[in-house]
Gaussian input, Z-matrix of N, CA and C with variables (Angstrom, degrees):
# hf/3-21g

backbone

0 1
 N
 C     1     B1
 C     2     B2     1     A1
 N     3     B3     2     A2     1     D1
 C     4     B4     3     A3     2     D2
 C     5     B5     4     A4     3     D3
 N     6     B6     5     A5     4     D4
 C     7     B7     6     A6     5     D5
 C     8     B8     7     A7     6     D6
 N     9     B9     8     A8     7     D7
 C    10    B10     9     A9     8     D8
 C    11    B11    10    A10     9     D9
 N    12    B12    11    A11    10    D10
 C    13    B13    12    A12    11    D11
 C    14    B14    13    A13    12    D12
 N    15    B15    14    A14    13    D13
 C    16    B16    15    A15    14    D14
 C    17    B17    16    A16    15    D15
 N    18    B18    17    A17    16    D16
 C    19    B19    18    A18    17    D17
 C    20    B20    19    A19    18    D18
 N    21    B21    20    A20    19    D19
 C    22    B22    21    A21    20    D20
 C    23    B23    22    A22    21    D21
 N    24    B24    23    A23    22    D22
 C    25    B25    24    A24    23    D23
 C    26    B26    25    A25    24    D24
 N    27    B27    26    A26    25    D25
 C    28    B28    27    A27    26    D26
 C    29    B29    28    A28    27    D27
 N    30    B30    29    A29    28    D28
 C    31    B31    30    A30    29    D29
 C    32    B32    31    A31    30    D30
 N    33    B33    32    A32    31    D31
 C    34    B34    33    A33    32    D32
 C    35    B35    34    A34    33    D33
 N    36    B36    35    A35    34    D34
 C    37    B37    36    A36    35    D35
 C    38    B38    37    A37    36    D36
 N    39    B39    38    A38    37    D37
 C    40    B40    39    A39    38    D38
 C    41    B41    40    A40    39    D39
 N    42    B42    41    A41    40    D40
 C    43    B43    42    A42    41    D41
 C    44    B44    43    A43    42    D42
 N    45    B45    44    A44    43    D43
 C    46    B46    45    A45    44    D44
 C    47    B47    46    A46    45    D45
 N    48    B48    47    A47    46    D46
 C    49    B49    48    A48    47    D47
 C    50    B50    49    A49    48    D48
 N    51    B51    50    A50    49    D49
 C    52    B52    51    A51    50    D50
 C    53    B53    52    A52    51    D51
 N    54    B54    53    A53    52    D52
 C    55    B55    54    A54    53    D53
 C    56    B56    55    A55    54    D54
 N    57    B57    56    A56    55    D55
 C    58    B58    57    A57    56    D56
 C    59    B59    58    A58    57    D57
 N    60    B60    59    A59    58    D58
 C    61    B61    60    A60    59    D59
 C    62    B62    61    A61    60    D60
 N    63    B63    62    A62    61    D61
 C    64    B64    63    A63    62    D62
 C    65    B65    64    A64    63    D63
 N    66    B66    65    A65    64    D64
 C    67    B67    66    A66    65    D65
 C    68    B68    67    A67    66    D66
 N    69    B69    68    A68    67    D67
 C    70    B70    69    A69    68    D68
 C    71    B71    70    A70    69    D69
 N    72    B72    71    A71    70    D70
 C    73    B73    72    A72    71    D71
 C    74    B74    73    A73    72    D72
 N    75    B75    74    A74    73    D73
 C    76    B76    75    A75    74    D74
 C    77    B77    76    A76    75    D75
 N    78    B78    77    A77    76    D76
 C    79    B79    78    A78    77    D77
 C    80    B80    79    A79    78    D78
 N    81    B81    80    A80    79    D79
 C    82    B82    81    A81    80    D80
 C    83    B83    82    A82    81    D81
 N    84    B84    83    A83    82    D82
 C    85    B85    84    A84    83    D83
 C    86    B86    85    A85    84    D84
 N    87    B87    86    A86    85    D85
 C    88    B88    87    A87    86    D86
 C    89    B89    88    A88    87    D87
 N    90    B90    89    A89    88    D88
 C    91    B91    90    A90    89    D89
 C    92    B92    91    A91    90    D90
 N    93    B93    92    A92    91    D91
 C    94    B94    93    A93    92    D92
 C    95    B95    94    A94    93    D93
 N    96    B96    95    A95    94    D94
 C    97    B97    96    A96    95    D95
 C    98    B98    97    A97    96    D96
 N    99    B99    98    A98    97    D97
 C   100   B100    99    A99    98    D98
 C   101   B101   100   A100    99    D99
 N   102   B102   101   A101   100   D100
 C   103   B103   102   A102   101   D101
 C   104   B104   103   A103   102   D102
 N   105   B105   104   A104   103   D103
 C   106   B106   105   A105   104   D104
 C   107   B107   106   A106   105   D105
 N   108   B108   107   A107   106   D106
 C   109   B109   108   A108   107   D107
 C   110   B110   109   A109   108   D108
 N   111   B111   110   A110   109   D109
 C   112   B112   111   A111   110   D110
 C   113   B113   112   A112   111   D111
 N   114   B114   113   A113   112   D112
 C   115   B115   114   A114   113   D113
 C   116   B116   115   A115   114   D114
 N   117   B117   116   A116   115   D115
 C   118   B118   117   A117   116   D116
 C   119   B119   118   A118   117   D117
 N   120   B120   119   A119   118   D118
 C   121   B121   120   A120   119   D119
 C   122   B122   121   A121   120   D120
 N   123   B123   122   A122   121   D121
 C   124   B124   123   A123   122   D122
 C   125   B125   124   A124   123   D123
 N   126   B126   125   A125   124   D124
 C   127   B127   126   A126   125   D125
 C   128   B128   127   A127   126   D126
 N   129   B129   128   A128   127   D127
 C   130   B130   129   A129   128   D128
 C   131   B131   130   A130   129   D129
 N   132   B132   131   A131   130   D130
 C   133   B133   132   A132   131   D131
 C   134   B134   133   A133   132   D132
 N   135   B135   134   A134   133   D133
 C   136   B136   135   A135   134   D134
 C   137   B137   136   A136   135   D135
 N   138   B138   137   A137   136   D136
 C   139   B139   138   A138   137   D137
 C   140   B140   139   A139   138   D138
 N   141   B141   140   A140   139   D139
 C   142   B142   141   A141   140   D140
 C   143   B143   142   A142   141   D141
 N   144   B144   143   A143   142   D142
 C   145   B145   144   A144   143   D143
 C   146   B146   145   A145   144   D144
 N   147   B147   146   A146   145   D145
 C   148   B148   147   A147   146   D146
 C   149   B149   148   A148   147   D147
 N   150   B150   149   A149   148   D148
 C   151   B151   150   A150   149   D149
 C   152   B152   151   A151   150   D150
 N   153   B153   152   A152   151   D151
 C   154   B154   153   A153   152   D152
 C   155   B155   154   A154   153   D153
 N   156   B156   155   A155   154   D154
 C   157   B157   156   A156   155   D155
 C   158   B158   157   A157   156   D156
 N   159   B159   158   A158   157   D157
 C   160   B160   159   A159   158   D158
 C   161   B161   160   A160   159   D159
 N   162   B162   161   A161   160   D160
 C   163   B163   162   A162   161   D161
 C   164   B164   163   A163   162   D162
 N   165   B165   164   A164   163   D163
 C   166   B166   165   A165   164   D164
 C   167   B167   166   A166   165   D165
 N   168   B168   167   A167   166   D166
 C   169   B169   168   A168   167   D167
 C   170   B170   169   A169   168   D168
 N   171   B171   170   A170   169   D169
 C   172   B172   171   A171   170   D170
 C   173   B173   172   A172   171   D171
 N   174   B174   173   A173   172   D172
 C   175   B175   174   A174   173   D173
 C   176   B176   175   A175   174   D174
 N   177   B177   176   A176   175   D175
 C   178   B178   177   A177   176   D176
 C   179   B179   178   A178   177   D177
 N   180   B180   179   A179   178   D178
 C   181   B181   180   A180   179   D179
 C   182   B182   181   A181   180   D180
 N   183   B183   182   A182   181   D181
 C   184   B184   183   A183   182   D182
 C   185   B185   184   A184   183   D183
 N   186   B186   185   A185   184   D184
 C   187   B187   186   A186   185   D185
 C   188   B188   187   A187   186   D186
 N   189   B189   188   A188   187   D187
 C   190   B190   189   A189   188   D188
 C   191   B191   190   A190   189   D189
 N   192   B192   191   A191   190   D190
 C   193   B193   192   A192   191   D191
 C   194   B194   193   A193   192   D192
 N   195   B195   194   A194   193   D193
 C   196   B196   195   A195   194   D194
 C   197   B197   196   A196   195   D195
 N   198   B198   197   A197   196   D196
 C   199   B199   198   A198   197   D197
 C   200   B200   199   A199   198   D198
 N   201   B201   200   A200   199   D199
 C   202   B202   201   A201   200   D200
 C   203   B203   202   A202   201   D201
 N   204   B204   203   A203   202   D202
 C   205   B205   204   A204   203   D203
 C   206   B206   205   A205   204   D204
 N   207   B207   206   A206   205   D205
 C   208   B208   207   A207   206   D206
 C   209   B209   208   A208   207   D207
 N   210   B210   209   A209   208   D208
 C   211   B211   210   A210   209   D209
 C   212   B212   211   A211   210   D210
 N   213   B213   212   A212   211   D211
 C   214   B214   213   A213   212   D212
 C   215   B215   214   A214   213   D213
 N   216   B216   215   A215   214   D214
 C   217   B217   216   A216   215   D215
 C   218   B218   217   A217   216   D216
 N   219   B219   218   A218   217   D217
 C   220   B220   219   A219   218   D218
 C   221   B221   220   A220   219   D219
 N   222   B222   221   A221   220   D220
 C   223   B223   222   A222   221   D221
 C   224   B224   223   A223   222   D222
 N   225   B225   224   A224   223   D223
 C   226   B226   225   A225   224   D224
 C   227   B227   226   A226   225   D225
 N   228   B228   227   A227   226   D226
 C   229   B229   228   A228   227   D227
 C   230   B230   229   A229   228   D228
 N   231   B231   230   A230   229   D229
 C   232   B232   231   A231   230   D230
 C   233   B233   232   A232   231   D231
 N   234   B234   233   A233   232   D232
 C   235   B235   234   A234   233   D233
 C   236   B236   235   A235   234   D234
 N   237   B237   236   A236   235   D235
 C   238   B238   237   A237   236   D236
 C   239   B239   238   A238   237   D237
 N   240   B240   239   A239   238   D238
 C   241   B241   240   A240   239   D239
 C   242   B242   241   A241   240   D240
 N   243   B243   242   A242   241   D241
 C   244   B244   243   A243   242   D242
 C   245   B245   244   A244   243   D243
 N   246   B246   245   A245   244   D244
 C   247   B247   246   A246   245   D245
 C   248   B248   247   A247   246   D246
 N   249   B249   248   A248   247   D247
 C   250   B250   249   A249   248   D248
 C   251   B251   250   A250   249   D249
 N   252   B252   251   A251   250   D250
 C   253   B253   252   A252   251   D251
 C   254   B254   253   A253   252   D252
 N   255   B255   254   A254   253   D253
 C   256   B256   255   A255   254   D254
 C   257   B257   256   A256   255   D255

   B1=1.4775
   B2=1.4967
   B3=1.3088
   B4=1.4566
   B5=1.5420
   B6=1.3702
   B7=1.5372
   B8=1.5209
   B9=1.2041
   B10=1.5170
   B11=1.4536
   B12=1.3935
   B13=1.3928
   B14=1.4720
   B15=1.3651
   B16=1.4162
   B17=1.5459
   B18=1.2977
   B19=1.4676
   B20=1.5491
   B21=1.3778
   B22=1.3344
   B23=1.5840
   B24=1.2260
   B25=1.4179
   B26=1.5653
   B27=1.2522
   B28=1.4137
   B29=1.5006
   B30=1.4319
   B31=1.4202
   B32=1.5924
   B33=1.3367
   B34=1.3406
   B35=1.4370
   B36=1.3435
   B37=1.4119
   B38=1.4970
   B39=1.3140
   B40=1.5154
   B41=1.6001
   B42=1.2469
   B43=1.4398
   B44=1.4899
   B45=1.2881
   B46=1.4694
   B47=1.5433
   B48=1.2598
   B49=1.4702
   B50=1.4419
   B51=1.3866
   B52=1.4205
   B53=1.5350
   B54=1.2593
   B55=1.4923
   B56=1.4803
   B57=1.4174
   B58=1.4754
   B59=1.4041
   B60=1.3323
   B61=1.3965
   B62=1.5194
   B63=1.2992
   B64=1.4563
   B65=1.5766
   B66=1.3687
   B67=1.3964
   B68=1.5675
   B69=1.3284
   B70=1.5709
   B71=1.4021
   B72=1.2829
   B73=1.4098
   B74=1.5511
   B75=1.2741
   B76=1.4512
   B77=1.4824
   B78=1.3648
   B79=1.5084
   B80=1.5125
   B81=1.2693
   B82=1.4612
   B83=1.5226
   B84=1.2393
   B85=1.5199
   B86=1.5236
   B87=1.3625
   B88=1.4674
   B89=1.5326
   B90=1.2837
   B91=1.4867
   B92=1.4935
   B93=1.4667
   B94=1.3721
   B95=1.5267
   B96=1.2646
   B97=1.5125
   B98=1.4456
   B99=1.2810
   B100=1.5022
   B101=1.5785
   B102=1.3239
   B103=1.4643
   B104=1.4842
   B105=1.3579
   B106=1.5581
   B107=1.4453
   B108=1.3137
   B109=1.5149
   B110=1.6636
   B111=1.3536
   B112=1.4481
   B113=1.5401
   B114=1.3765
   B115=1.4260
   B116=1.5272
   B117=1.2707
   B118=1.4870
   B119=1.5016
   B120=1.3220
   B121=1.5331
   B122=1.4783
   B123=1.3802
   B124=1.5467
   B125=1.5218
   B126=1.3134
   B127=1.4388
   B128=1.4938
   B129=1.3648
   B130=1.4999
   B131=1.5676
   B132=1.3611
   B133=1.5363
   B134=1.4523
   B135=1.3365
   B136=1.4672
   B137=1.5175
   B138=1.3337
   B139=1.5668
   B140=1.4615
   B141=1.3483
   B142=1.4984
   B143=1.5793
   B144=1.2689
   B145=1.5778
   B146=1.5096
   B147=1.3242
   B148=1.4879
   B149=1.4949
   B150=1.2944
   B151=1.4841
   B152=1.4779
   B153=1.4159
   B154=1.3674
   B155=1.5702
   B156=1.3969
   B157=1.4867
   B158=1.4655
   B159=1.4189
   B160=1.4813
   B161=1.5298
   B162=1.3323
   B163=1.3842
   B164=1.4988
   B165=1.4866
   B166=1.4401
   B167=1.5248
   B168=1.2412
   B169=1.5960
   B170=1.5124
   B171=1.2686
   B172=1.4694
   B173=1.5849
   B174=1.3322
   B175=1.4909
   B176=1.5501
   B177=1.3140
   B178=1.5844
   B179=1.4691
   B180=1.3386
   B181=1.5257
   B182=1.6749
   B183=1.2392
   B184=1.4713
   B185=1.6037
   B186=1.2365
   B187=1.4972
   B188=1.4929
   B189=1.2991
   B190=1.3795
   B191=1.5164
   B192=1.3153
   B193=1.4451
   B194=1.6104
   B195=1.2568
   B196=1.5325
   B197=1.4910
   B198=1.2354
   B199=1.4356
   B200=1.5331
   B201=1.2983
   B202=1.4838
   B203=1.6357
   B204=1.3207
   B205=1.4961
   B206=1.5582
   B207=1.3265
   B208=1.5090
   B209=1.5655
   B210=1.2668
   B211=1.5091
   B212=1.4525
   B213=1.3182
   B214=1.4798
   B215=1.5544
   B216=1.3686
   B217=1.4975
   B218=1.5150
   B219=1.3920
   B220=1.3878
   B221=1.5574
   B222=1.3558
   B223=1.3819
   B224=1.6032
   B225=1.3611
   B226=1.4876
   B227=1.4166
   B228=1.3757
   B229=1.4744
   B230=1.5873
   B231=1.2307
   B232=1.4447
   B233=1.5375
   B234=1.3621
   B235=1.4485
   B236=1.5659
   B237=1.2007
   B238=1.4428
   B239=1.4761
   B240=1.3171
   B241=1.5013
   B242=1.5863
   B243=1.3053
   B244=1.5312
   B245=1.4621
   B246=1.3209
   B247=1.5123
   B248=1.5239
   B249=1.3132
   B250=1.5071
   B251=1.5275
   B252=1.2821
   B253=1.4822
   B254=1.5126
   B255=1.3677
   B256=1.4852
   B257=1.5135
   A1=111.90
   A2=114.26
   A3=114.43
   A4=103.62
   A5=110.01
   A6=116.82
   A7=107.78
   A8=115.68
   A9=121.29
   A10=112.20
   A11=118.75
   A12=122.02
   A13=114.98
   A14=120.79
   A15=123.88
   A16=114.36
   A17=120.54
   A18=116.87
   A19=107.49
   A20=112.49
   A21=126.91
   A22=116.45
   A23=120.14
   A24=128.18
   A25=108.89
   A26=110.95
   A27=125.40
   A28=110.37
   A29=113.07
   A30=115.95
   A31=108.08
   A32=117.35
   A33=122.87
   A34=110.73
   A35=115.41
   A36=118.08
   A37=110.75
   A38=116.68
   A39=119.74
   A40=111.03
   A41=116.06
   A42=120.97
   A43=110.60
   A44=120.28
   A45=118.89
   A46=111.27
   A47=120.21
   A48=122.11
   A49=110.74
   A50=119.33
   A51=121.08
   A52=112.36
   A53=121.20
   A54=124.22
   A55=113.52
   A56=113.73
   A57=117.57
   A58=115.76
   A59=117.30
   A60=124.58
   A61=110.59
   A62=116.87
   A63=121.20
   A64=102.16
   A65=110.02
   A66=113.33
   A67=118.34
   A68=112.46
   A69=116.32
   A70=112.42
   A71=119.03
   A72=123.88
   A73=110.93
   A74=117.49
   A75=118.83
   A76=112.47
   A77=117.86
   A78=118.05
   A79=109.87
   A80=118.65
   A81=121.16
   A82=107.15
   A83=123.60
   A84=125.37
   A85=107.10
   A86=104.69
   A87=114.98
   A88=109.55
   A89=115.64
   A90=119.92
   A91=109.27
   A92=110.65
   A93=117.04
   A94=116.41
   A95=117.35
   A96=128.06
   A97=110.52
   A98=112.41
   A99=124.05
   A100=110.50
   A101=113.10
   A102=115.01
   A103=117.42
   A104=114.69
   A105=116.74
   A106=106.31
   A107=122.34
   A108=118.97
   A109=106.99
   A110=111.63
   A111=112.84
   A112=113.81
   A113=115.09
   A114=121.49
   A115=111.15
   A116=115.85
   A117=121.07
   A118=114.29
   A119=112.18
   A120=119.07
   A121=110.50
   A122=113.01
   A123=118.33
   A124=111.17
   A125=123.25
   A126=127.98
   A127=107.32
   A128=117.77
   A129=123.59
   A130=106.98
   A131=114.42
   A132=118.91
   A133=113.00
   A134=116.89
   A135=125.33
   A136=108.81
   A137=114.73
   A138=117.77
   A139=114.37
   A140=113.60
   A141=117.00
   A142=111.96
   A143=110.27
   A144=115.82
   A145=111.13
   A146=120.64
   A147=122.08
   A148=108.92
   A149=119.11
   A150=120.57
   A151=112.42
   A152=118.00
   A153=120.94
   A154=108.30
   A155=115.63
   A156=118.60
   A157=108.10
   A158=120.97
   A159=119.82
   A160=104.36
   A161=125.69
   A162=123.53
   A163=111.05
   A164=113.76
   A165=116.67
   A166=107.87
   A167=116.75
   A168=120.72
   A169=105.98
   A170=123.61
   A171=127.11
   A172=104.78
   A173=117.82
   A174=119.70
   A175=113.99
   A176=109.70
   A177=116.64
   A178=115.21
   A179=114.88
   A180=115.62
   A181=104.68
   A182=114.83
   A183=116.20
   A184=108.75
   A185=119.36
   A186=132.05
   A187=114.16
   A188=119.02
   A189=123.07
   A190=114.53
   A191=121.61
   A192=122.59
   A193=105.00
   A194=119.70
   A195=117.88
   A196=113.72
   A197=119.68
   A198=125.37
   A199=116.84
   A200=114.45
   A201=126.18
   A202=107.32
   A203=109.25
   A204=119.86
   A205=102.03
   A206=107.88
   A207=119.36
   A208=114.05
   A209=116.80
   A210=121.44
   A211=108.52
   A212=115.78
   A213=125.43
   A214=104.83
   A215=114.32
   A216=120.34
   A217=110.48
   A218=117.01
   A219=119.32
   A220=113.25
   A221=116.15
   A222=124.01
   A223=111.45
   A224=110.06
   A225=116.22
   A226=114.33
   A227=115.83
   A228=123.18
   A229=106.12
   A230=116.71
   A231=121.97
   A232=112.13
   A233=116.37
   A234=120.42
   A235=110.01
   A236=121.51
   A237=122.00
   A238=114.26
   A239=115.76
   A240=123.88
   A241=109.63
   A242=111.78
   A243=117.37
   A244=116.09
   A245=111.67
   A246=118.51
   A247=112.48
   A248=110.43
   A249=114.73
   A250=116.90
   A251=111.05
   A252=121.31
   A253=110.79
   A254=118.31
   A255=115.68
   A256=111.07
   D1=143.01
   D2=-177.11
   D3=-162.82
   D4=156.94
   D5=177.30
   D6=-137.70
   D7=154.58
   D8=174.14
   D9=101.84
   D10=178.60
   D11=-177.61
   D12=-67.98
   D13=-24.24
   D14=-176.30
   D15=-84.35
   D16=-4.88
   D17=-177.61
   D18=-95.52
   D19=155.47
   D20=174.45
   D21=-77.95
   D22=-35.77
   D23=-179.58
   D24=-150.27
   D25=152.60
   D26=175.54
   D27=-140.37
   D28=132.83
   D29=177.73
   D30=-106.64
   D31=119.07
   D32=172.42
   D33=-122.34
   D34=125.21
   D35=-177.76
   D36=-90.21
   D37=151.72
   D38=-179.95
   D39=-58.93
   D40=-37.77
   D41=174.59
   D42=-55.62
   D43=-41.17
   D44=-179.11
   D45=-77.04
   D46=-42.67
   D47=179.74
   D48=-65.38
   D49=-41.43
   D50=-177.04
   D51=-82.42
   D52=-7.09
   D53=-179.36
   D54=69.41
   D55=41.46
   D56=176.99
   D57=-85.32
   D58=-24.58
   D59=-178.09
   D60=-65.97
   D61=160.19
   D62=176.73
   D63=-128.62
   D64=133.82
   D65=-177.29
   D66=96.67
   D67=-121.85
   D68=-178.98
   D69=-76.23
   D70=139.30
   D71=163.84
   D72=-119.65
   D73=143.91
   D74=179.15
   D75=-54.93
   D76=152.90
   D77=179.53
   D78=-69.25
   D79=-24.86
   D80=-172.45
   D81=-82.66
   D82=-12.14
   D83=-171.46
   D84=-95.85
   D85=140.55
   D86=170.45
   D87=-112.98
   D88=127.77
   D89=179.38
   D90=-92.78
   D91=125.93
   D92=-178.86
   D93=-101.28
   D94=-15.54
   D95=176.36
   D96=-146.64
   D97=158.20
   D98=177.68
   D99=-107.84
   D100=65.79
   D101=179.06
   D102=-64.76
   D103=-24.05
   D104=179.77
   D105=-62.66
   D106=-37.36
   D107=-177.42
   D108=-69.57
   D109=-34.80
   D110=-179.27
   D111=-68.62
   D112=-34.96
   D113=174.99
   D114=-64.49
   D115=-41.10
   D116=174.46
   D117=-59.98
   D118=-39.94
   D119=177.74
   D120=-64.21
   D121=-50.23
   D122=177.46
   D123=-59.12
   D124=-35.19
   D125=179.51
   D126=-62.44
   D127=-46.89
   D128=-178.21
   D129=-62.91
   D130=-41.47
   D131=177.07
   D132=-59.42
   D133=-47.54
   D134=-179.13
   D135=-57.69
   D136=-53.23
   D137=175.97
   D138=-56.22
   D139=-44.36
   D140=177.91
   D141=-57.53
   D142=-52.64
   D143=-178.79
   D144=-57.17
   D145=-46.16
   D146=-178.13
   D147=-69.19
   D148=-34.80
   D149=176.55
   D150=-63.92
   D151=-40.33
   D152=-177.54
   D153=-72.19
   D154=-36.56
   D155=176.22
   D156=-60.37
   D157=-49.51
   D158=-173.21
   D159=-62.97
   D160=-41.20
   D161=-169.96
   D162=-67.59
   D163=-34.04
   D164=178.43
   D165=-67.19
   D166=-47.53
   D167=-178.59
   D168=-57.32
   D169=-46.95
   D170=-169.70
   D171=-69.49
   D172=-38.92
   D173=-178.06
   D174=-82.61
   D175=-12.41
   D176=-178.37
   D177=83.01
   D178=13.05
   D179=179.23
   D180=-77.64
   D181=-26.56
   D182=178.57
   D183=-125.57
   D184=141.69
   D185=-7.70
   D186=-72.55
   D187=146.11
   D188=165.13
   D189=-89.82
   D190=165.58
   D191=-172.30
   D192=-53.12
   D193=-41.26
   D194=-174.78
   D195=-65.76
   D196=-10.59
   D197=176.15
   D198=-91.82
   D199=-11.58
   D200=-179.05
   D201=-82.29
   D202=143.19
   D203=175.48
   D204=-119.83
   D205=125.58
   D206=177.45
   D207=-81.12
   D208=168.26
   D209=168.73
   D210=-138.50
   D211=143.60
   D212=177.54
   D213=-65.00
   D214=139.02
   D215=179.58
   D216=-50.69
   D217=-51.61
   D218=-173.29
   D219=-63.13
   D220=-32.55
   D221=174.86
   D222=-61.97
   D223=-46.71
   D224=177.85
   D225=-59.35
   D226=-40.36
   D227=-175.05
   D228=-69.00
   D229=-41.57
   D230=179.61
   D231=-63.71
   D232=-45.56
   D233=175.60
   D234=-64.43
   D235=-42.93
   D236=176.21
   D237=-63.28
   D238=-36.48
   D239=174.51
   D240=-57.06
   D241=-53.21
   D242=179.16
   D243=-66.92
   D244=-28.73
   D245=179.63
   D246=-66.83
   D247=-38.96
   D248=-177.31
   D249=-98.70
   D250=7.72
   D251=175.28
   D252=-72.32
   D253=139.90
   D254=-179.68
   D255=-110.75

């Protein structure tokens, strides 16, 4: 590993350059972004979205009629026939 104009090669990992690591960064690495903070923010958003979804399902707010997809009676009968076929 090396850094600077006098080295022949330098290894920089995307995790270092993008700031994905938590804690120690190698001395030779320069962090250009703080994506760890962005990942934390996205995780909070994921949790919030699924919490809202679960609350809507539990309260009956979701699904609404517009979210339902119907099936033709003959198609349903054919499906059930094939399902119970041995």
